[in-house]
MARBA-3410 file (N, C-alpha, C, O; in Angstrom, 1 decimal):
101
149.2,200.1,313.9,148.1,199.5,314.5,148.4,198.2,315.2,147.8,197.9,316.2 ~ 149.4,197.5,314.6,149.8,196.2,315.3,150.4,196.5,316.6,150.2,195.7,317.6 ~ 151.1,197.6,316.8,151.7,197.9,318.1,150.7,198.1,319.1,150.8,197.7,320.3 ~ 149.6,198.8,318.7,148.5,199.1,319.7,147.8,197.8,320.1,147.5,197.7,321.3 ~ 147.6,197.0,319.2,146.9,195.7,319.5,147.8,194.9,320.4,147.4,194.3,321.3
149.1,194.8,320.1,150.1,194.1,320.9,150.2,194.6,322.3,150.2,193.9,323.2 ~ 150.2,195.9,322.4,150.2,196.6,323.7,149.0,196.3,324.5,149.0,196.0,325.7 ~ 147.8,196.3,323.8,146.6,196.0,324.5,146.5,194.5,325.0,146.1,194.3,326.1 ~ 147.0,193.6,324.2,147.0,192.2,324.5,147.9,192.0,325.7,147.5,191.3,326.7 ~ 149.1,192.6,325.7,150.0,192.4,326.8,149.5,193.0,328.1,149.7,192.5,329.2
148.8,194.1,328.0,148.2,194.8,329.2,147.1,193.8,329.8,147.0,193.7,331.0 ~ 146.3,193.2,328.9,145.3,192.3,329.4,146.0,191.1,330.1,145.5,190.6,331.2 ~ 147.1,190.6,329.5,147.8,189.5,330.1,148.4,189.8,331.5,148.3,189.1,332.4 ~ 148.9,191.0,331.6,149.5,191.5,332.8,148.4,191.7,333.9,148.6,191.5,335.1 ~ 147.2,192.1,333.5,146.1,192.3,334.4,145.5,191.0,334.9,145.1,190.8,336.0
145.6,190.0,334.0,145.0,188.7,334.4,146.0,187.8,335.1,145.5,186.8,335.7 ~ 147.2,188.0,335.0,148.2,187.2,335.7,148.0,187.1,337.2,148.1,186.0,337.8 ~ 147.7,188.2,337.9,147.4,188.1,339.3,146.1,187.4,339.6,146.0,186.7,340.7 ~ 145.2,187.4,338.7,144.0,186.6,338.9,144.3,185.1,339.0,143.7,184.4,339.8 ~ 145.2,184.6,338.1,145.6,183.2,338.1,146.3,182.9,339.4,146.2,181.8,340.0
147.1,183.8,339.9,147.9,183.6,341.1,146.9,183.6,342.4,147.1,182.7,343.3 ~ 146.0,184.4,342.4,145.0,184.4,343.5,144.0,183.3,343.5,143.4,183.0,344.5 ~ 143.8,182.7,342.3,142.9,181.6,342.2,143.3,180.4,343.0,142.4,179.6,343.4 ~ 144.6,180.3,343.3,145.1,179.2,344.1,144.6,179.3,345.5,144.5,178.3,346.3 ~ 144.4,180.6,346.0,143.9,180.8,347.3,142.4,180.6,347.5,142.0,180.6,348.6
141.7,180.4,346.4,140.3,180.2,346.5,139.5,181.5,346.5,138.3,181.4,346.8 ~ 140.1,182.6,346.2,139.4,183.8,346.2,139.1,184.1,344.7,140.0,184.2,343.9 ~ 137.8,184.4,344.4,137.4,184.7,343.1,137.1,186.1,342.9,136.4,186.5,342.0 ~ 137.5,187.0,343.9,137.1,188.4,343.9,138.0,189.2,343.0,137.6,190.4,342.7 ~ 139.2,188.7,342.6,140.0,189.6,341.8,139.5,189.9,340.4,139.8,190.9,339.8
138.6,189.0,339.9,138.0,189.2,338.6,137.0,190.4,338.7,136.9,191.1,337.8 ~ 136.4,190.6,339.9,135.5,191.7,340.0,136.3,193.0,340.1,135.9,194.1,339.5 ~ 137.5,193.0,340.7,138.3,194.2,340.7,138.8,194.5,339.3,138.9,195.7,339.0 ~ 139.2,193.5,338.6,139.6,193.8,337.2,138.4,194.4,336.4,138.6,195.3,335.6 ~ 137.3,193.8,336.6,136.1,194.3,335.9,135.7,195.7,336.2,135.4,196.5,335.4
135.9,196.1,337.5,135.7,197.5,337.9,136.7,198.4,337.3,136.3,199.5,336.8 ~ 137.9,198.0,337.2,139.0,198.8,336.6,138.7,199.0,335.1,138.9,200.1,334.6 ~ 138.3,197.9,334.4,138.0,198.0,333.0,136.8,198.9,332.8,136.8,199.6,331.8 ~ 135.8,198.8,333.6,134.6,199.6,333.4,134.9,201.0,333.5,134.4,201.8,332.6 ~ 135.6,201.5,334.5,135.9,202.9,334.6,136.9,203.4,333.6,136.8,204.5,333.1
137.8,202.5,333.2,138.8,202.8,332.2,138.2,203.0,330.9,138.5,204.0,330.2 ~ 137.4,202.1,330.5,136.7,202.2,329.1,135.7,203.4,329.1,135.6,204.1,328.1 ~ 135.0,203.6,330.2,134.1,204.7,330.2,134.9,206.1,330.1,134.5,207.0,329.4 ~ 136.0,206.1,330.8,136.8,207.3,330.7,137.4,207.5,329.4,137.5,208.7,328.9 ~ 137.9,206.5,328.8,138.5,206.5,327.4,137.5,207.0,326.4,137.8,207.9,325.6
136.3,206.4,326.4,135.3,206.8,325.5,134.8,208.2,325.6,134.6,208.9,324.7 ~ 134.7,208.6,326.9,134.2,210.0,327.2,135.3,211.0,326.8,135.0,212.1,326.3 ~ 136.5,210.7,327.0,137.6,211.6,326.6,137.6,211.8,325.1,137.8,212.9,324.6 ~ 137.5,210.7,324.4,137.5,210.8,322.9,136.2,211.6,322.5,136.4,212.5,321.6 ~ 135.1,211.3,323.0,133.9,212.1,322.7,134.0,213.5,323.0,133.5,214.4,322.2
134.5,213.9,324.2,134.6,215.3,324.5,135.6,216.0,323.6,135.4,217.2,323.3 ~ 136.7,215.3,323.3,137.7,216.0,322.4,137.1,216.3,321.0,137.3,217.3,320.5 ~ 136.3,215.3,320.5,135.7,215.5,319.2,134.7,216.6,319.3,134.6,217.5,318.4 ~ 133.9,216.6,320.3,132.8,217.7,320.5,133.5,219.0,320.6,133.0,220.0,320.0 ~ 134.5,219.2,321.5,135.1,220.5,321.7,135.8,221.0,320.4,135.7,222.1,320.1
136.5,220.1,319.7,137.1,220.4,318.5,136.2,220.9,317.4,136.4,221.9,316.7 ~ 135.1,220.1,317.2,134.1,220.5,316.2,133.4,221.8,316.5,133.1,222.6,315.6 ~ 133.1,222.0,317.8,132.4,223.2,318.2,133.3,224.4,318.0,132.9,225.5,317.5 ~ 134.6,224.3,318.3,135.5,225.4,318.1,135.7,225.7,316.6,135.7,226.9,316.3 ~ 135.8,224.7,315.8,135.9,224.9,314.4,134.6,225.6,313.8,134.7,226.4,313.0
133.4,225.1,314.3,132.2,225.8,313.9,132.1,227.2,314.3,131.6,228.0,313.5 ~ 132.5,227.5,315.5,132.5,228.9,315.9,133.5,229.8,315.2,133.2,230.9,314.9 ~ 134.6,229.2,314.8,135.6,229.9,314.0,135.1,230.2,312.6,135.4,231.3,312.1 ~ 134.3,229.3,312.1,133.8,229.5,310.7,132.6,230.5,310.7,132.5,231.3,309.8 ~ 131.8,230.5,311.8,130.6,231.3,311.9,130.5,231.9,313.3,129.7,231.3,314.1
131.2,233.0,313.6,131.1,233.5,314.9,129.8,234.0,315.4,129.5,234.1,316.6 ~ 128.9,234.3,314.4,127.5,234.8,314.8,126.7,233.7,315.4,125.7,234.0,316.1 ~ 127.0,232.4,315.1,126.2,231.3,315.7,126.8,230.7,316.9,126.5,229.6,317.3 ~ 127.7,231.5,317.6,128.4,231.0,318.8,127.4,230.7,319.9,127.6,229.7,320.6 ~ 126.4,231.5,320.1,125.5,231.3,321.2,124.7,230.0,321.1,124.6,229.2,322.0
124.2,229.7,319.9,123.5,228.4,319.7,124.4,227.2,319.8,124.0,226.2,320.3 ~ 125.6,227.4,319.2,126.6,226.3,319.3,127.0,226.0,320.7,127.3,224.9,321.1 ~ 127.2,227.1,321.5,127.7,226.9,322.8,126.6,226.2,323.7,127.0,225.3,324.5 ~ 125.4,226.5,323.4,124.3,225.8,324.2,124.3,224.3,323.8,124.2,223.4,324.7 ~ 124.4,224.0,322.6,124.5,222.5,322.2,125.7,221.9,322.6,125.7,220.7,323.0
126.8,222.6,322.7,128.1,222.1,323.2,128.0,221.7,324.7,128.4,220.6,325.0 ~ 127.4,222.6,325.5,127.3,222.3,326.9,126.3,221.1,327.1,126.6,220.2,327.9 ~ 125.2,221.0,326.3,124.3,219.9,326.4,125.0,218.6,326.0,124.8,217.5,326.7 ~ 125.8,218.6,325.0,126.5,217.4,324.5,127.6,217.0,325.6,127.7,215.8,325.8 ~ 128.3,217.9,326.2,129.2,217.6,327.2,128.6,216.9,328.4,129.1,216.0,329.0
127.4,217.4,328.8,126.7,216.8,329.9,126.3,215.4,329.6,126.4,214.5,330.5 ~ 125.8,215.2,328.4,125.4,213.8,328.0,126.6,212.9,327.9,126.5,211.7,328.3 ~ 127.7,213.4,327.4,128.9,212.5,327.4,129.4,212.2,328.8,129.8,211.1,329.1 ~ 129.4,213.2,329.6,129.8,213.0,331.0,129.0,212.0,331.8,129.4,211.3,332.7 ~ 127.7,211.9,331.4,126.8,211.0,332.1,127.2,209.5,331.8,127.0,208.7,332.7
127.8,209.3,330.7,128.3,207.9,330.4,129.4,207.6,331.3,129.5,206.4,331.8 ~ 130.3,208.5,331.6,131.4,208.2,332.5,130.9,208.0,333.9,131.5,207.2,334.7 ~ 129.8,208.6,334.3,129.2,208.4,335.6,128.6,207.0,335.7,128.7,206.4,336.7 ~ 128.0,206.6,334.6,127.5,205.2,334.6,128.7,204.2,334.8,128.5,203.2,335.5 ~ 129.8,204.4,334.1,131.0,203.6,334.3,131.4,203.6,335.8,131.8,202.6,336.3
131.4,204.8,336.4,131.8,204.9,337.8,130.8,204.1,338.7,131.3,203.4,339.6 ~ 129.5,204.2,338.4,128.6,203.5,339.2,128.7,202.0,339.1,128.6,201.3,340.1 ~ 129.0,201.5,337.9,129.2,200.1,337.7,130.5,199.6,338.4,130.5,198.6,339.0 ~ 131.5,200.4,338.4,132.8,200.1,339.1,132.6,200.1,340.6,133.1,199.2,341.2 ~ 131.8,201.0,341.1,131.5,201.0,342.5,130.7,199.8,342.9,130.9,199.2,344.0
129.7,199.5,342.1,128.9,198.3,342.4,129.7,197.0,342.4,129.5,196.1,343.2 ~ 130.7,196.9,341.5,131.6,195.7,341.4,132.5,195.7,342.6,132.8,194.6,343.2 ~ 133.0,196.9,343.0,133.9,196.9,344.2,133.2,196.6,345.5,133.8,195.9,346.3 ~ 131.9,196.9,345.6,131.1,196.6,346.8,130.8,195.1,346.9,130.5,194.6,348.0 ~ 130.9,194.4,345.8,130.7,192.9,345.9,131.9,192.2,346.4,131.8,191.0,346.7
133.1,192.8,346.4,134.3,192.2,346.8,134.3,192.0,348.3,135.3,191.5,348.9
END
């Protein structure tokens, strides 16, 4: 767990280092670009985890009770659509931040 935290901290430091370099030029727009990247990245990460859990649990449920596959598949598709809408919100936020640059 410490390795993951250390990797995350160093990634943030490496992302913020160009911000400090561009701050000398008087441009404050690099923070918006970093925010856009973080918005779409976190949305994609969260949706990927959610979709993996949903697909895995649905597959396990169908394997245990093949007779309920129709009802499970309908709920599976509905769940995937709702999970995917979260990533679209992240994309919209990233595009809005990019347009301010």
